[in-house]
C-alpha positions as CSV (number, residue, x, y, z in Angstrom):
1,M,-118.7,24.8,-198.9
2,E,-116.6,23.0,-196.3
3,R,-118.0,19.7,-195.0
4,E,-118.8,19.4,-191.3
5,Y,-118.0,16.0,-189.7
6,I,-119.2,14.4,-186.5
7,D,-116.4,14.8,-184.0
8,G,-115.1,11.6,-182.5
9,L,-117.0,9.4,-185.1
10,V,-114.8,6.9,-187.0
11,S,-116.2,6.0,-190.4
12,V,-114.9,2.7,-191.6
13,I,-114.4,2.8,-195.4
14,M,-114.9,-0.6,-197.0
15,P,-115.4,-1.5,-200.7
16,I,-117.2,-4.8,-201.2
17,Y,-116.8,-7.1,-204.2
18,N,-117.6,-10.9,-204.0
19,A,-116.4,-10.8,-200.4
20,E,-118.6,-13.6,-198.9
21,K,-115.7,-15.8,-197.9
22,Y,-114.1,-13.4,-195.4
23,L,-116.7,-10.7,-194.8
24,A,-118.1,-12.0,-191.5
25,G,-114.7,-12.2,-190.0
26,T,-113.8,-8.7,-191.2
27,L,-117.0,-7.1,-189.8
28,T,-116.6,-9.0,-186.5
29,S,-113.2,-7.4,-186.1
30,I,-114.8,-4.0,-186.3
31,F,-117.6,-4.9,-183.8
32,E,-114.9,-6.0,-181.4
33,Q,-113.1,-2.7,-181.3
34,D,-112.5,-1.2,-177.9
35,Y,-113.4,2.2,-179.4
36,R,-117.2,2.2,-179.9
37,N,-118.1,5.4,-181.8
38,I,-117.9,3.8,-185.2
39,E,-120.0,3.8,-188.4
40,I,-119.3,1.2,-191.1
41,V,-119.8,2.4,-194.7
42,L,-120.0,-0.6,-197.1
43,V,-120.1,0.1,-200.8
44,D,-121.0,-2.9,-202.8
45,D,-119.4,-2.8,-206.3
46,C,-122.0,-5.1,-207.8
47,S,-121.1,-8.3,-206.1
48,R,-122.3,-11.6,-207.6
49,D,-122.1,-13.7,-204.5
50,K,-123.9,-13.6,-201.1
51,S,-122.1,-10.5,-199.8
52,A,-125.4,-8.4,-199.7
53,E,-127.2,-11.2,-197.8
54,I,-124.4,-11.4,-195.2
55,I,-124.5,-7.6,-194.8
56,A,-128.3,-7.6,-194.5
57,G,-128.0,-10.2,-191.7
58,F,-125.6,-8.1,-189.7
59,Q,-127.7,-5.0,-190.2
60,K,-130.5,-6.5,-188.1
61,T,-128.3,-6.2,-185.0
62,H,-125.8,-3.5,-186.1
63,P,-127.5,-0.2,-187.0
64,E,-124.1,1.4,-187.5
65,I,-123.8,-0.3,-190.9
66,I,-124.5,1.8,-193.9
67,Y,-124.9,-0.2,-197.1
68,Y,-124.8,1.3,-200.6
69,L,-125.0,-0.7,-203.9
70,Q,-123.2,0.8,-206.9
71,E,-125.2,1.0,-210.1
72,K,-122.4,-0.7,-212.0
73,N,-119.0,-2.2,-211.3
74,M,-116.5,0.7,-211.1
75,G,-113.6,-0.7,-209.1
76,A,-112.3,-0.4,-205.5
77,G,-111.2,3.2,-205.9
78,A,-114.6,4.4,-206.9
79,A,-116.3,2.4,-204.2
80,R,-114.0,3.9,-201.6
81,N,-114.8,7.4,-202.9
82,K,-118.5,6.7,-202.7
83,A,-118.0,5.6,-199.1
84,L,-116.0,8.7,-198.3
85,E,-118.9,10.8,-199.7
86,L,-121.4,8.9,-197.5
87,A,-119.3,8.9,-194.4
88,K,-120.1,11.4,-191.6
89,G,-117.2,10.9,-189.3
90,R,-114.3,13.1,-188.7
91,Y,-112.0,10.1,-189.0
92,A,-111.9,7.9,-192.1
93,A,-110.5,4.4,-191.3
94,F,-109.8,2.2,-194.3
95,L,-110.4,-1.6,-194.2
96,D,-110.5,-4.1,-197.0
97,S,-113.1,-6.7,-196.9
98,D,-110.7,-9.6,-196.4
99,D,-108.4,-8.1,-193.7
100,M,-109.0,-7.9,-190.0
101,W,-108.2,-5.5,-187.2
102,M,-107.0,-6.2,-183.7
103,P,-109.4,-5.0,-180.9
104,T,-107.3,-2.0,-179.7
105,K,-106.4,-0.7,-183.2
106,I,-108.7,2.3,-183.5
107,Q,-108.3,3.5,-179.9
108,K,-104.5,3.4,-180.1
109,Q,-104.4,5.3,-183.3
110,L,-106.7,8.0,-182.1
111,N,-104.7,8.4,-178.9
112,L,-101.5,8.7,-180.9
113,M,-103.0,11.2,-183.4
114,S,-104.1,13.3,-180.5
115,E,-100.7,13.1,-178.8
116,K,-98.6,13.8,-181.9
117,Q,-101.1,16.3,-183.4
118,S,-101.0,14.2,-186.6
119,P,-103.8,14.0,-189.1
120,F,-102.7,10.6,-190.5
121,S,-101.8,7.3,-188.8
122,Y,-100.9,3.8,-189.8
123,T,-99.8,0.6,-188.0
124,A,-97.7,-2.5,-188.5
125,I,-99.3,-5.6,-190.0
126,E,-98.9,-9.3,-190.3
127,M,-99.7,-11.3,-193.4
128,I,-102.1,-14.2,-193.4
129,D,-103.2,-16.7,-196.0
130,E,-106.7,-17.9,-196.9
131,N,-106.9,-20.0,-193.8
132,N,-105.9,-17.2,-191.4
133,T,-102.5,-18.7,-190.9
134,T,-99.7,-16.3,-190.4
135,I,-97.3,-16.4,-193.4
136,K,-95.3,-13.3,-192.6
137,S,-95.1,-12.0,-189.0
138,K,-95.0,-8.4,-188.0
139,R,-92.7,-6.2,-190.0
140,N,-91.3,-3.2,-188.2
141,I,-92.3,0.2,-189.5
142,R,-91.0,3.7,-188.9
143,E,-93.0,5.8,-186.4
144,T,-93.1,8.8,-188.8
145,C,-93.5,9.0,-192.5
146,D,-93.4,12.1,-194.6
147,Y,-93.8,12.7,-198.4
148,R,-90.1,12.2,-199.2
149,Y,-89.8,9.0,-197.2
150,L,-93.0,7.6,-198.9
151,L,-91.5,8.2,-202.4
152,H,-89.1,5.3,-201.9
153,N,-90.7,3.0,-199.3
154,T,-93.7,0.7,-199.1
155,I,-94.6,1.3,-195.5
156,I,-98.3,2.2,-195.4
157,A,-100.8,-0.7,-195.6
158,T,-104.3,0.5,-196.6
159,S,-106.2,-1.4,-193.9
160,S,-104.1,0.3,-191.3
161,V,-104.8,3.9,-192.2
162,V,-106.8,6.4,-190.2
163,I,-107.2,10.0,-191.6
164,D,-108.4,13.1,-189.8
165,R,-110.6,14.7,-192.4
166,S,-111.0,17.9,-190.3
167,A,-107.3,18.5,-190.8
168,L,-106.8,17.1,-194.4
169,G,-110.1,17.9,-195.9
170,D,-112.8,16.1,-197.9
171,F,-110.4,14.1,-200.1
172,R,-111.0,11.5,-202.8
173,M,-108.8,8.8,-204.1
174,P,-107.4,9.3,-207.6
175,L,-109.2,7.0,-210.0
176,R,-106.3,5.0,-211.4
177,R,-106.4,1.4,-212.6
178,G,-104.1,0.5,-209.7
179,G,-102.2,2.0,-206.9
180,Q,-105.0,4.4,-205.8
181,D,-104.0,4.0,-202.2
182,Y,-100.3,4.8,-202.7
183,A,-101.3,7.8,-204.9
184,T,-103.7,9.0,-202.1
185,W,-101.1,8.8,-199.4
186,L,-98.7,10.9,-201.5
187,M,-101.4,13.4,-202.3
188,L,-102.3,13.8,-198.6
189,L,-98.6,14.2,-197.5
190,R,-97.6,16.4,-200.4
191,N,-98.0,19.7,-198.6
192,G,-96.0,18.9,-195.5
193,A,-98.3,16.7,-193.3
194,V,-96.5,13.9,-191.4
195,A,-98.0,10.5,-190.8
196,C,-97.4,8.8,-187.5
197,G,-97.1,5.0,-187.1
198,I,-97.6,2.5,-184.4
199,N,-94.9,-0.2,-184.6
200,E,-97.4,-2.9,-183.3
201,M,-99.2,-5.5,-185.3
202,L,-102.8,-4.2,-185.3
203,V,-103.9,-5.5,-188.7
204,R,-104.0,-9.0,-190.2
205,Y,-103.5,-8.5,-194.0
206,R,-104.6,-11.3,-196.2
207,V,-102.5,-12.4,-199.2
208,A,-103.8,-14.8,-201.8
209,S,-101.5,-17.8,-202.4
210,G,-99.0,-17.2,-205.3
211,S,-99.8,-13.5,-205.6
212,L,-96.8,-12.0,-203.8
213,S,-94.3,-11.8,-206.7
214,S,-96.8,-10.8,-209.5
215,N,-98.4,-8.2,-207.2
216,K,-95.0,-6.6,-206.4
217,F,-93.9,-6.3,-210.0
218,K,-97.2,-4.7,-210.9
219,S,-97.0,-2.4,-207.9
220,I,-93.5,-1.2,-208.9
221,K,-94.8,-0.3,-212.4
222,Q,-97.7,1.6,-210.7
223,V,-95.2,3.5,-208.4
224,W,-93.3,4.7,-211.5
225,E,-96.5,5.9,-213.2
226,I,-97.8,7.6,-210.1
227,Q,-94.5,9.4,-209.4
228,T,-93.9,10.5,-213.0
229,Q,-97.5,11.3,-214.0
230,D,-99.5,12.2,-210.8
231,E,-96.6,13.8,-208.9
232,G,-94.7,15.2,-211.8
233,I,-91.3,13.9,-210.6
234,N,-88.5,13.8,-213.2
235,K,-87.6,10.4,-214.5
236,I,-84.1,10.2,-213.1
237,S,-85.4,10.9,-209.5
238,A,-88.4,8.6,-210.0
239,A,-86.1,5.8,-211.3
240,F,-84.0,6.1,-208.1
241,H,-87.2,6.1,-205.9
242,V,-88.6,3.0,-207.7
243,F,-85.3,1.1,-207.2
244,C,-85.5,1.9,-203.5
245,F,-89.2,1.0,-203.4
246,G,-88.5,-2.3,-205.1
247,F,-85.7,-3.2,-202.8
248,N,-87.8,-2.3,-199.7
249,A,-90.7,-4.3,-201.0
250,F,-88.5,-7.3,-201.5
251,K,-87.3,-7.0,-198.0
252,K,-90.8,-6.7,-196.7
253,Y,-92.2,-9.8,-198.4
254,F,-89.2,-12.1,-198.7
255,M,-86.7,-11.4,-195.9
């Protein structure tokens, strides 16, 4: 049976795991959105810090928060999938617990999706460190992204994504050890959908110090596995895509 969603409602999908350091700032960036018809679905993956206490404090004045505690630690992909199951909104907006949105983000994306008749949108980001200091200013993005383009480019940041579930259906993220977000975007664009982008910095994306190089090498390995295993792409084509992906990732982080 096809799910029915609440039209106009944006469901923020956020996995929580030991997020106490940045959680208040992340939630505040949602509360400050110009667009007000929002529910916030927080799935706690068995945090061992004060994340649950922080959330309980916000729930006293923010009834739009839905909190769910996983029975056991299952990873960010499973937490996002549980949040997608609980979410009632037509639109699913992904946000990681240490990133932040600019106040106009959701309204601008919904306007663009309506204008372009697109079921998928994303935005430009800037990178910040643990102290909210900008370490990489806005990188330009393409204003459209289809399946073929995504095969060789690292363009879509998870915390920038909004999906129209009325158009793309009641999807779940593939439960991989890593790269679930990239695998999901490929899955959603596989059948011809085109994502639309806003070339404006509307997300502040947090990067832990010293993690850039190691994360990108790991990410390139994941891209290879996703393309050859999940997408069934032959190894010669996948090797070319991965080379392009790695080059574009290098430009994104270091140039």
